[in-house]
Backbone as CSV, one residue per row, in Angstrom:
resi,resn,N_x,N_y,N_z,CA_x,CA_y,CA_z,C_x,C_y,C_z
1,GLY,-26.193,31.781,-41.352,-26.604,33.160,-41.583,-27.206,33.834,-40.360
2,PHE,-27.657,33.058,-39.394,-28.328,33.639,-38.227,-27.329,34.335,-37.301
3,ARG,-27.709,35.516,-36.833,-26.848,36.246,-35.909,-27.587,36.698,-34.654
4,ASP,-28.911,36.617,-34.659,-29.717,36.966,-33.488,-30.313,35.689,-32.921
5,VAL,-30.167,35.494,-31.621,-30.659,34.275,-30.971,-31.472,34.644,-29.731
6,VAL,-32.647,34.050,-29.627,-33.465,34.197,-28.421,-33.557,32.827,-27.760
7,PHE,-33.098,32.726,-26.539,-33.229,31.492,-25.767,-34.485,31.587,-24.907
8,ILE,-35.405,30.636,-25.070,-36.624,30.594,-24.259,-36.376,29.596,-23.135
9,ILE,-36.275,30.102,-21.916,-35.895,29.249,-20.787,-36.769,29.546,-19.574
10,LYS,-36.606,28.722,-18.548,-37.256,28.988,-17.270,-36.387,29.965,-16.482
11,LYS,-37.013,30.909,-15.808,-36.293,31.888,-15.011,-35.387,31.208,-13.991
12,GLU,-35.841,30.066,-13.461,-35.109,29.393,-12.390,-33.739,28.871,-12.837
13,ILE,-33.553,28.660,-14.151,-32.277,28.097,-14.610,-31.406,29.135,-15.330
14,GLU,-31.754,30.417,-15.202,-31.057,31.456,-15.964,-29.544,31.423,-15.742
15,GLU,-29.118,31.417,-14.504,-27.678,31.507,-14.233,-26.943,30.257,-14.712
16,GLU,-27.518,29.078,-14.418,-26.879,27.834,-14.865,-26.819,27.768,-16.393
17,PHE,-27.886,28.239,-17.039,-27.927,28.202,-18.500,-26.862,29.124,-19.096
18,LYS,-26.692,30.281,-18.520,-25.684,31.217,-19.038,-24.274,30.648,-18.891
19,VAL,-24.020,29.967,-17.786,-22.705,29.349,-17.593,-22.471,28.249,-18.625
20,ALA,-23.487,27.433,-18.876,-23.340,26.281,-19.769,-23.363,26.668,-21.240
21,VAL,-24.191,27.660,-21.605,-24.426,27.968,-23.024,-24.340,29.462,-23.330
22,GLY,-25.109,30.248,-22.589,-25.336,31.638,-22.961,-24.097,32.509,-23.025
23,ASN,-23.220,32.390,-22.044,-22.053,33.275,-22.007,-21.169,33.112,-23.239
24,GLU,-20.981,31.887,-23.691,-20.195,31.654,-24.909,-20.961,32.112,-26.146
25,ALA,-22.260,31.833,-26.196,-23.063,32.241,-27.347,-23.055,33.752,-27.514
26,GLU,-23.022,34.478,-26.398,-23.050,35.936,-26.453,-21.821,36.529,-27.140
27,LYS,-20.739,35.771,-27.207,-19.525,36.248,-27.880,-19.669,36.217,-29.400
28,HIS,-20.655,35.454,-29.897,-20.791,35.237,-31.337,-22.131,35.686,-31.904
29,PHE,-23.131,35.849,-31.036,-24.481,36.196,-31.475,-25.025,37.360,-30.655
30,ASN,-26.049,38.016,-31.189,-26.826,38.970,-30.418,-27.870,38.162,-29.648
31,VAL,-27.661,38.000,-28.356,-28.456,37.056,-27.564,-29.461,37.793,-26.686
32,GLN,-30.689,37.272,-26.673,-31.705,37.699,-25.718,-32.223,36.464,-24.987
33,TYR,-32.737,36.681,-23.783,-33.338,35.608,-23.000,-34.804,35.952,-22.752
34,VAL,-35.661,34.979,-23.021,-37.088,35.143,-22.762,-37.509,34.044,-21.799
35,PHE,-38.304,34.408,-20.808,-38.734,33.435,-19.810,-40.188,33.042,-20.072
36,GLN,-40.419,31.757,-20.201,-41.774,31.246,-20.372,-42.396,31.101,-18.990
37,GLU,-43.264,32.048,-18.642,-43.853,32.092,-17.307,-45.278,31.535,-17.331
38,ILE,-45.617,30.744,-16.336,-46.946,30.135,-16.277,-48.038,31.192,-16.146
39,ASP,-47.733,32.329,-15.506,-48.755,33.360,-15.336,-48.770,34.381,-16.468
40,ASP,-48.038,34.116,-17.559,-48.092,34.984,-18.742,-49.297,34.556,-19.579
41,LEU,-50.466,35.093,-19.214,-51.732,34.689,-19.823,-52.507,35.907,-20.312
42,PRO,-53.381,35.709,-21.292,-54.220,36.818,-21.755,-55.099,37.360,-20.629
43,GLU,-55.539,38.575,-20.802,-56.374,39.222,-19.789,-57.629,38.383,-19.521
44,GLY,-57.943,38.221,-18.241,-59.130,37.477,-17.859,-58.853,36.042,-17.464
45,PHE,-57.609,35.586,-17.642,-57.266,34.203,-17.304,-56.252,34.174,-16.173
46,THR,-56.363,33.146,-15.331,-55.443,32.953,-14.216,-54.967,31.509,-14.228
47,ALA,-53.678,31.304,-14.012,-53.135,29.945,-13.971,-53.606,29.239,-12.708
48,PRO,-53.978,27.959,-12.818,-54.337,27.191,-11.611,-53.184,27.193,-10.617
49,ALA,-53.485,27.310,-9.363,-52.452,27.424,-8.324,-51.509,26.227,-8.327
50,GLU,-52.027,25.026,-8.677,-51.204,23.807,-8.611,-50.434,23.557,-9.907
51,ARG,-50.654,24.400,-10.930,-50.033,24.160,-12.230,-48.522,24.396,-12.153
52,GLY,-47.728,23.385,-12.586,-46.277,23.536,-12.669,-45.783,23.382,-14.090
53,LYS,-46.559,22.734,-14.941,-46.176,22.420,-16.310,-46.313,23.671,-17.197
54,PRO,-45.309,23.966,-18.034,-45.442,25.079,-18.980,-46.615,24.849,-19.939
55,TRP,-47.019,25.913,-20.650,-48.215,25.859,-21.488,-47.956,25.311,-22.892
56,GLY,-46.747,24.836,-23.181,-46.512,24.217,-24.485,-45.723,25.090,-25.449
57,THR,-45.412,24.515,-26.603,-44.525,25.182,-27.564,-45.149,26.425,-28.196
58,GLY,-46.471,26.421,-28.389,-47.125,27.604,-28.939,-47.009,28.784,-27.995
59,HIS,-47.169,28.515,-26.708,-47.030,29.559,-25.689,-45.576,30.011,-25.579
60,ALA,-44.640,29.062,-25.708,-43.211,29.408,-25.622,-42.823,30.400,-26.718
61,VAL,-43.274,30.137,-27.938,-42.943,31.044,-29.050,-43.661,32.381,-28.868
62,ALA,-44.909,32.345,-28.402,-45.643,33.592,-28.159,-44.960,34.453,-27.097
63,ALA,-44.204,33.819,-26.213,-43.478,34.567,-25.178,-42.433,35.495,-25.789
64,CYS,-42.089,35.266,-27.054,-41.090,36.088,-27.743,-41.696,37.313,-28.434
65,ARG,-42.971,37.566,-28.198,-43.659,38.609,-28.974,-43.064,40.004,-28.777
66,ASN,-42.362,40.242,-27.687,-41.724,41.541,-27.471,-40.223,41.519,-27.766
67,ALA,-39.716,40.361,-28.182,-38.276,40.226,-28.424,-37.942,40.078,-29.903
68,VAL,-38.809,39.433,-30.668,-38.528,39.152,-32.080,-39.158,40.234,-32.947
69,LYS,-38.365,40.800,-33.841,-38.822,41.943,-34.643,-39.021,41.623,-36.125
70,GLY,-38.596,40.446,-36.577,-38.700,40.121,-37.994,-38.863,38.631,-38.199
71,PRO,-38.638,38.143,-39.435,-38.763,36.708,-39.688,-37.779,35.906,-38.837
72,PHE,-38.170,34.688,-38.464,-37.337,33.925,-37.527,-37.566,32.430,-37.706
73,ALA,-36.604,31.651,-37.243,-36.723,30.192,-37.217,-36.942,29.749,-35.784
74,VAL,-37.576,28.588,-35.613,-37.813,27.993,-34.302,-37.208,26.595,-34.299
75,ILE,-36.476,26.261,-33.236,-35.938,24.901,-33.084,-36.191,24.406,-31.669
76,ASN,-36.183,23.083,-31.523,-36.127,22.493,-30.195,-34.711,22.661,-29.657
77,ALA,-34.597,22.911,-28.361,-33.277,23.131,-27.778,-32.458,21.846,-27.649
78,ASP,-33.122,20.691,-27.697,-32.411,19.439,-27.398,-32.266,18.527,-28.616
79,ASP,-32.355,19.096,-29.813,-32.173,18.307,-31.029,-30.999,18.830,-31.838
80,PHE,-30.305,17.920,-32.535,-29.241,18.303,-33.463,-29.818,18.253,-34.873
81,TYR,-29.778,19.385,-35.569,-30.455,19.494,-36.864,-29.522,19.397,-38.067
82,GLY,-28.241,19.713,-37.891,-27.313,19.692,-39.015,-27.202,21.049,-39.686
83,PRO,-26.012,21.423,-40.169,-25.781,22.778,-40.674,-26.634,23.166,-41.881
84,SER,-26.863,22.246,-42.815,-27.614,22.639,-44.015,-29.077,22.930,-43.701
85,ALA,-29.593,22.363,-42.611,-30.969,22.665,-42.216,-31.117,24.143,-41.881
86,PHE,-30.113,24.700,-41.197,-30.161,26.111,-40.834,-29.983,27.023,-42.046
87,SER,-29.048,26.676,-42.918,-28.841,27.514,-44.102,-30.058,27.473,-45.018
88,THR,-30.727,26.314,-45.085,-31.920,26.181,-45.922,-33.044,27.083,-45.428
89,ILE,-33.308,27.060,-44.134,-34.399,27.881,-43.598,-34.015,29.357,-43.622
90,TYR,-32.741,29.668,-43.438,-32.289,31.064,-43.495,-32.498,31.634,-44.895
91,ASP,-32.118,30.865,-45.910,-32.284,31.336,-47.291,-33.752,31.605,-47.604
92,TYR,-34.627,30.737,-47.103,-36.058,30.949,-47.337,-36.523,32.237,-46.646
93,LEU,-36.181,32.397,-45.392,-36.646,33.545,-44.623,-36.122,34.864,-45.184
94,SER,-34.900,34.840,-45.704,-34.295,36.085,-46.192,-34.859,36.516,-47.541
95,SER,-35.553,35.614,-48.236,-36.101,35.965,-49.552,-37.627,36.035,-49.578
96,ASN,-38.290,35.494,-48.560,-39.752,35.472,-48.543,-40.318,36.859,-48.227
97,THR,-41.344,37.272,-48.979,-41.965,38.588,-48.753,-43.447,38.472,-48.395
98,ASP,-43.959,37.263,-48.296,-45.382,37.038,-48.001,-45.549,36.777,-46.509
99,GLU,-46.266,37.671,-45.817,-46.437,37.558,-44.365,-47.142,36.274,-43.942
100,SER,-47.948,35.701,-44.814,-48.707,34.507,-44.450,-48.045,33.222,-44.954
101,ALA,-46.823,33.335,-45.464,-46.111,32.163,-46.002,-45.037,31.722,-45.014
102,TYR,-45.256,30.562,-44.392,-44.294,29.987,-43.464,-43.496,28.889,-44.180
103,ALA,-42.605,28.258,-43.445,-41.838,27.135,-43.997,-41.501,26.158,-42.880
104,MET,-41.222,24.935,-43.275,-40.819,23.900,-42.329,-39.758,23.040,-42.995
105,VAL,-38.669,22.775,-42.286,-37.654,21.861,-42.811,-38.149,20.435,-42.565
106,GLY,-38.275,19.681,-43.659,-38.787,18.318,-43.565,-37.671,17.295,-43.663
107,TYR,-37.611,16.396,-42.700,-36.572,15.360,-42.657,-37.107,14.039,-43.209
108,ARG,-36.218,13.240,-43.793,-36.589,11.885,-44.174,-36.710,11.056,-42.896
109,LEU,-37.783,10.310,-42.791,-38.023,9.525,-41.585,-36.840,8.633,-41.233
110,ARG,-36.217,8.024,-42.249,-35.106,7.099,-41.983,-33.940,7.789,-41.278
111,ASN,-33.850,9.116,-41.395,-32.759,9.870,-40.765,-33.112,10.380,-39.376
112,THR,-34.262,9.966,-38.850,-34.704,10.520,-37.565,-35.098,9.454,-36.544
113,VAL,-34.835,8.193,-36.832,-35.244,7.123,-35.914,-34.038,6.606,-35.125
114,THR,-34.313,5.835,-34.104,-33.266,5.289,-33.247,-33.316,3.762,-33.266
115,GLU,-32.199,3.157,-32.960,-32.138,1.698,-32.873,-32.705,1.175,-31.548
116,HIS,-32.973,2.086,-30.606,-33.182,1.663,-29.227,-34.624,1.766,-28.728
117,GLY,-35.572,1.993,-29.619,-36.968,2.068,-29.179,-37.782,2.902,-30.140
118,SER,-38.934,3.330,-29.691,-39.830,4.089,-30.559,-39.556,5.583,-30.451
119,VAL,-40.013,6.316,-31.465,-39.949,7.778,-31.451,-41.327,8.318,-31.833
120,ALA,-41.592,9.548,-31.468,-42.809,10.240,-31.893,-42.422,11.244,-32.973
121,ARG,-43.141,11.221,-34.079,-42.846,12.125,-35.195,-44.146,12.645,-35.801
122,GLY,-44.084,13.848,-36.322,-45.197,14.404,-37.065,-45.051,14.022,-38.526
123,VAL,-45.876,13.087,-39.002,-45.801,12.633,-40.394,-46.522,13.655,-41.266
124,CYS,-45.809,14.165,-42.277,-46.304,15.289,-43.060,-47.011,14.849,-44.340
125,GLU,-48.064,15.565,-44.672,-48.721,15.429,-45.968,-48.341,16.655,-46.784
126,VAL,-47.765,16.423,-47.959,-47.237,17.509,-48.795,-47.881,17.420,-50.171
127,ASN,-48.390,18.537,-50.676,-49.021,18.499,-51.997,-47.988,18.658,-53.104
128,GLU,-48.449,18.623,-54.355,-47.532,18.636,-55.498,-46.802,19.959,-55.647
129,ASP,-47.281,21.005,-54.973,-46.603,22.305,-54.997,-45.571,22.447,-53.884
130,GLY,-45.391,21.381,-53.086,-44.420,21.429,-52.002,-44.930,22.110,-50.748
131,LEU,-46.258,22.260,-50.637,-46.844,22.903,-49.467,-47.394,21.864,-48.501
132,LEU,-47.245,22.144,-47.226,-47.753,21.264,-46.183,-49.278,21.330,-46.167
133,THR,-49.930,20.162,-46.175,-51.394,20.135,-46.088,-51.874,19.571,-44.756
134,GLY,-50.988,18.930,-44.000,-51.370,18.416,-42.695,-50.241,17.658,-42.044
135,ILE,-50.296,17.535,-40.722,-49.331,16.759,-39.944,-50.100,15.813,-39.042
136,THR,-49.757,14.534,-39.082,-50.379,13.541,-38.211,-49.342,13.034,-37.224
137,GLU,-49.600,13.213,-35.948,-48.665,12.755,-34.925,-48.750,11.236,-34.780
138,ARG,-47.610,10.578,-34.957,-47.497,9.147,-34.688,-46.542,8.999,-33.510
139,THR,-47.047,8.473,-32.401,-46.271,8.504,-31.159,-45.400,7.278,-30.936
140,LYS,-45.613,6.225,-31.718,-44.803,5.015,-31.534,-44.335,4.508,-32.902
141,ILE,-43.238,5.102,-33.385,-42.638,4.712,-34.662,-41.355,3.943,-34.376
142,TYR,-41.211,2.788,-35.018,-40.041,1.934,-34.815,-39.267,1.785,-36.122
143,LYS,-37.962,1.781,-36.005,-37.078,1.576,-37.157,-37.248,0.162,-37.692
144,ARG,-37.310,0.039,-39.018,-37.379,-1.254,-39.699,-36.424,-1.214,-40.880
145,GLY,-35.135,-1.406,-40.599,-34.131,-1.297,-41.658,-34.054,0.135,-42.162
146,GLU,-34.224,0.322,-43.478,-34.222,1.668,-44.052,-35.595,2.325,-43.945
147,ASP,-36.592,1.561,-43.498,-37.947,2.079,-43.370,-38.345,2.098,-41.895
148,ALA,-39.656,2.205,-41.648,-40.146,2.240,-40.270,-41.587,1.742,-40.269
149,ALA,-42.146,1.591,-39.077,-43.544,1.202,-38.919,-44.061,1.803,-37.616
150,PHE,-45.344,2.135,-37.597,-45.925,2.683,-36.371,-47.064,1.799,-35.884
151,THR,-47.302,1.883,-34.583,-48.399,1.137,-33.973,-49.249,2.082,-33.145
152,GLU,-50.541,1.825,-33.120,-51.456,2.606,-32.293,-52.189,1.720,-31.298
153,ASP,-51.795,0.426,-31.251,-52.455,-0.509,-30.332,-51.426,-1.301,-29.534
154,ASP,-50.341,-0.592,-29.143,-49.296,-1.188,-28.302,-48.647,-2.417,-28.930
155,GLY,-48.473,-2.378,-30.247,-47.711,-3.421,-30.910,-48.509,-4.598,-31.419
156,VAL,-49.824,-4.562,-31.275,-50.641,-5.653,-31.820,-50.577,-5.642,-33.345
157,THR,-50.694,-4.456,-33.923,-50.565,-4.305,-35.375,-49.634,-3.145,-35.684
158,PHE,-48.962,-3.225,-36.843,-48.054,-2.181,-37.295,-48.424,-1.735,-38.709
159,THR,-48.207,-0.460,-38.986,-48.429,0.091,-40.324,-47.100,0.560,-40.882
160,HIS,-46.781,0.126,-42.089,-45.505,0.440,-42.732,-45.403,1.928,-43.065
161,LEU,-44.211,2.487,-42.867,-43.897,3.854,-43.294,-42.592,3.824,-44.077
162,PRO,-42.594,4.256,-45.334,-41.345,4.288,-46.111,-40.323,5.222,-45.478
163,GLY,-39.054,4.874,-45.615,-37.989,5.714,-45.077,-37.948,7.102,-45.679
164,GLU,-38.498,7.250,-46.900,-38.515,8.541,-47.591,-39.552,9.501,-47.022
165,THR,-40.463,8.989,-46.196,-41.544,9.810,-45.654,-40.996,11.078,-45.007
166,ILE,-41.632,12.215,-45.299,-41.214,13.486,-44.708,-41.854,13.643,-43.329
167,VAL,-41.028,13.963,-42.337,-41.539,14.199,-40.987,-41.051,15.548,-40.479
168,SER,-41.806,16.097,-39.540,-41.445,17.361,-38.917,-40.597,17.124,-37.686
169,MET,-39.511,17.877,-37.577,-38.691,17.850,-36.368,-38.779,19.186,-35.628
170,ASN,-39.859,19.932,-35.923,-40.101,21.226,-35.276,-39.050,22.269,-35.631
171,LEU,-38.564,22.252,-36.869,-37.715,23.346,-37.348,-38.574,24.160,-38.310
172,TRP,-39.102,25.255,-37.792,-40.046,26.096,-38.525,-39.424,27.437,-38.901
173,GLY,-39.933,28.012,-39.977,-39.576,29.371,-40.358,-40.843,30.206,-40.430
174,PHE,-40.867,31.324,-39.704,-42.084,32.135,-39.615,-41.811,33.598,-39.919
175,THR,-42.855,34.287,-40.368,-42.838,35.741,-40.342,-43.281,36.164,-38.942
176,ARG,-43.046,37.423,-38.632,-43.365,37.873,-37.284,-44.861,37.767,-36.968
177,SER,-45.677,37.736,-37.993,-47.134,37.701,-37.804,-47.595,36.509,-36.969
178,ILE,-46.863,35.397,-36.982,-47.267,34.208,-36.220,-47.339,34.518,-34.725
179,LEU,-46.541,35.456,-34.252,-46.540,35.774,-32.817,-47.889,36.336,-32.387
180,ASN,-48.471,37.197,-33.230,-49.802,37.737,-32.925,-50.867,36.656,-33.049
181,VAL,-50.722,35.787,-34.065,-51.680,34.701,-34.260,-51.695,33.793,-33.026
182,LEU,-50.512,33.409,-32.555,-50.422,32.519,-31.400,-51.073,33.140,-30.163
183,TRP,-50.809,34.408,-29.935,-51.349,35.068,-28.741,-52.862,35.287,-28.868
184,ASP,-53.312,35.650,-30.076,-54.733,35.926,-30.279,-55.595,34.661,-30.178
185,ARG,-55.017,33.500,-30.503,-55.789,32.250,-30.459,-55.659,31.523,-29.115
186,PHE,-54.792,32.018,-28.274,-54.568,31.373,-26.985,-55.816,31.378,-26.099
187,PRO,-56.591,32.480,-26.040,-57.788,32.464,-25.184,-58.784,31.357,-25.540
188,ALA,-58.990,31.116,-26.839,-59.929,30.061,-27.246,-59.435,28.698,-26.781
189,PHE,-58.107,28.490,-26.842,-57.531,27.238,-26.346,-57.779,27.089,-24.851
190,LEU,-57.550,28.166,-24.106,-57.721,28.108,-22.653,-59.178,27.872,-22.279
191,GLU,-60.098,28.530,-22.956,-61.516,28.357,-22.664,-61.955,26.909,-22.868
192,LYS,-61.391,26.267,-23.892,-61.772,24.895,-24.203,-61.093,23.880,-23.275
193,ASN,-59.818,24.105,-22.955,-59.026,23.068,-22.291,-58.856,23.228,-20.790
194,LEU,-58.891,24.447,-20.279,-58.716,24.633,-18.833,-59.768,23.888,-18.002
195,PRO,-61.031,23.885,-18.421,-62.030,23.177,-17.596,-61.821,21.664,-17.536
196,VAL,-61.227,21.090,-18.586,-61.116,19.622,-18.635,-59.739,19.100,-18.249
197,ASN,-58.698,19.924,-18.435,-57.337,19.460,-18.124,-56.489,20.635,-17.630
198,PRO,-56.841,21.192,-16.494,-56.218,22.450,-16.045,-54.732,22.359,-15.739
199,LEU,-54.236,21.188,-15.378,-52.849,21.085,-14.931,-51.891,20.641,-16.030
200,LYS,-52.411,20.036,-17.107,-51.488,19.461,-18.093,-51.777,19.825,-19.541
201,CYS,-52.850,20.547,-19.837,-53.128,20.884,-21.235,-51.996,21.743,-21.803
202,GLU,-51.656,21.502,-23.089,-50.555,22.217,-23.733,-50.991,22.803,-25.068
203,TYR,-50.531,24.003,-25.320,-50.832,24.772,-26.528,-49.680,24.547,-27.513
204,PHE,-49.882,23.615,-28.454,-48.793,23.188,-29.323,-48.684,24.052,-30.582
205,LEU,-47.475,24.441,-30.906,-47.202,25.259,-32.090,-47.741,24.638,-33.384
206,PRO,-47.469,23.337,-33.681,-47.945,22.774,-34.951,-49.463,22.770,-35.089
207,PHE,-50.184,22.692,-33.963,-51.650,22.686,-34.029,-52.165,24.010,-34.584
208,VAL,-51.529,25.109,-34.198,-51.961,26.424,-34.665,-51.657,26.573,-36.155
209,VAL,-50.471,26.118,-36.572,-50.128,26.154,-37.995,-51.124,25.317,-38.797
210,ASP,-51.453,24.140,-38.269,-52.414,23.249,-38.922,-53.774,23.936,-39.085
211,GLU,-54.205,24.645,-38.044,-55.471,25.385,-38.107,-55.437,26.433,-39.213
212,GLN,-54.343,27.170,-39.300,-54.230,28.215,-40.306,-54.230,27.632,-41.721
213,ILE,-53.526,26.521,-41.892,-53.503,25.874,-43.203,-54.913,25.426,-43.596
214,ALA,-55.631,24.827,-42.643,-56.978,24.315,-42.914,-57.945,25.428,-43.289
215,GLU,-57.802,26.589,-42.671,-58.730,27.681,-42.950,-58.246,28.589,-44.079
216,GLY,-57.011,28.352,-44.566,-56.485,29.116,-45.694,-55.879,30.460,-45.342
217,SER,-55.594,30.695,-44.050,-55.013,31.982,-43.655,-53.488,31.980,-43.699
218,ALA,-52.886,30.808,-43.941,-51.425,30.719,-44.052,-51.057,29.478,-44.846
219,THR,-49.833,29.473,-45.374,-49.264,28.289,-46.022,-47.944,27.967,-45.350
220,ALA,-47.506,26.729,-45.506,-46.203,26.325,-44.973,-45.498,25.500,-46.048
221,ARG,-44.416,26.049,-46.571,-43.649,25.332,-47.588,-42.727,24.328,-46.915
222,VAL,-42.687,23.112,-47.436,-41.816,22.082,-46.890,-40.489,22.111,-47.636
223,LEU,-39.409,22.305,-46.901,-38.060,22.381,-47.468,-37.350,21.069,-47.155
224,PRO,-37.231,20.157,-48.127,-36.622,18.851,-47.853,-35.176,18.977,-47.394
225,CYS,-34.807,18.126,-46.460,-33.470,18.153,-45.869,-32.942,16.728,-45.790
226,GLU,-31.689,16.544,-46.172,-31.092,15.199,-46.144,-30.169,15.004,-44.943
227,GLU,-30.196,15.962,-44.010,-29.386,15.831,-42.803,-29.894,14.667,-41.939
228,THR,-29.009,14.162,-41.110,-29.408,13.165,-40.115,-29.649,13.872,-38.790
229,TRP,-30.821,13.626,-38.214,-31.156,14.175,-36.911,-30.483,13.325,-35.831
230,TYR,-30.028,14.011,-34.791,-29.498,13.294,-33.629,-30.149,13.832,-32.358
231,GLY,-30.474,12.921,-31.463,-31.031,13.303,-30.178,-30.900,12.138,-29.216
232,VAL,-30.994,12.428,-27.931,-30.876,11.372,-26.927,-32.278,11.054,-26.414
233,THR,-33.012,10.284,-27.207,-34.339,9.833,-26.794,-34.207,8.780,-25.693
234,TYR,-33.206,7.929,-25.852,-32.901,6.891,-24.855,-31.444,7.027,-24.456
235,LYS,-31.114,6.628,-23.238,-29.727,6.793,-22.778,-28.757,6.031,-23.665
236,GLU,-29.249,4.959,-24.304,-28.379,4.182,-25.203,-28.005,4.952,-26.472
237,ASP,-28.752,6.053,-26.752,-28.453,6.865,-27.938,-27.211,7.728,-27.760
238,LEU,-26.790,7.939,-26.519,-25.730,8.909,-26.250,-24.444,8.589,-27.004
239,ALA,-24.046,7.333,-27.010,-22.786,6.964,-27.661,-22.816,7.277,-29.148
240,SER,-23.934,7.002,-29.818,-24.013,7.263,-31.258,-23.975,8.757,-31.550
241,VAL,-24.566,9.566,-30.664,-24.522,11.019,-30.840,-23.089,11.523,-30.656
242,GLU,-22.428,11.049,-29.617,-21.034,11.450,-29.372,-20.145,11.067,-30.548
243,ASN,-20.327,9.849,-31.059,-19.513,9.381,-32.191,-19.777,10.210,-33.442
244,ALA,-21.038,10.547,-33.671,-21.385,11.330,-34.864,-20.755,12.717,-34.811
245,ILE,-20.820,13.355,-33.652,-20.249,14.704,-33.528,-18.721,14.650,-33.618
246,ALA,-18.131,13.615,-33.037,-16.673,13.446,-33.151,-16.268,13.286,-34.617
247,GLN,-17.055,12.536,-35.381,-16.751,12.342,-36.801,-16.903,13.649,-37.573
248,MET,-17.900,14.448,-37.224,-18.086,15.745,-37.893,-16.919,16.687,-37.605
249,LYS,-16.391,16.616,-36.402,-15.197,17.409,-36.093,-14.008,16.916,-36.912
250,LYS,-13.867,15.611,-36.999,-12.767,15.013,-37.767,-12.855,15.397,-39.240
251,ASP,-14.091,15.484,-39.746,-14.306,15.822,-41.159,-14.239,17.321,-41.419
252,GLY,-14.069,18.118,-40.361,-13.950,19.562,-40.539,-15.265,20.305,-40.630
253,ILE,-16.388,19.610,-40.394,-17.691,20.280,-40.424,-17.818,21.229,-39.237
254,TYR,-17.281,20.805,-38.090,-17.217,21.652,-36.916,-15.781,21.702,-36.398
255,LYS,-15.458,22.842,-35.749,-14.159,22.947,-35.115,-14.089,22.051,-33.894
256,GLU,-12.875,21.619,-33.559,-12.686,20.802,-32.363,-13.205,21.542,-31.135
257,ASP,-12.858,22.834,-31.053,-13.382,23.688,-29.988,-14.436,24.594,-30.643
258,LEU,-15.711,24.292,-30.405,-16.798,24.959,-31.109,-16.714,26.479,-31.034
259,TRP,-16.335,27.011,-29.857,-16.378,28.459,-29.655,-15.058,29.151,-29.976
260,ALA,-14.066,28.392,-30.450,-12.750,29.013,-30.704,-12.848,30.082,-31.797
């Protein structure tokens, strides 16, 4: 259902990105480009001269505040989400009328792990009404058959996680109001973090959503998804991703030539 696309990129890769992706996308979508600039800061703040690292996903989405005019979805550029994930979030966004009601597509953990090492996932807490109550980042999750386990002490001990566990893959659905929230809360983040970690602190999108949920200023509905996530976390993952996409083409889910 989506027809408007905003690519958030670095200015330095604009031409290469358009050759690889943008020029073809422009034939099918209304495309805009937004540049996440290190010096795009609230009044009164200056980026450290040595800073090269972007300010994080919350800042990246806030960079769209002059480009996005209505409800929108957010995805990572380097993850494969599956077609039903997009239709699910689109249907929610097109029918939602509450400015403070967000949504998140929740994946089954078993569909998001790799055979080749650990992954980091946001493990979701969901109440009986289907609303997100919190996300806990687990940075070292390992596949265990149909289930998984995480460690916080470099493998000395492991905690079991059922394969059914809902995790966030950063596919969010927002009303436009989140753009103002992200920008308005950015100064408090900078005041707290610039003095202690000026070169690497990051303003993460899920942290802001978590804050809003905790204070009751927003809700996030979890939309369960049975798609399998694909990504190249390790170079050994590449073959399985290629095989999966080839099979989807064979099954008619995607055209052989995507842009035809």
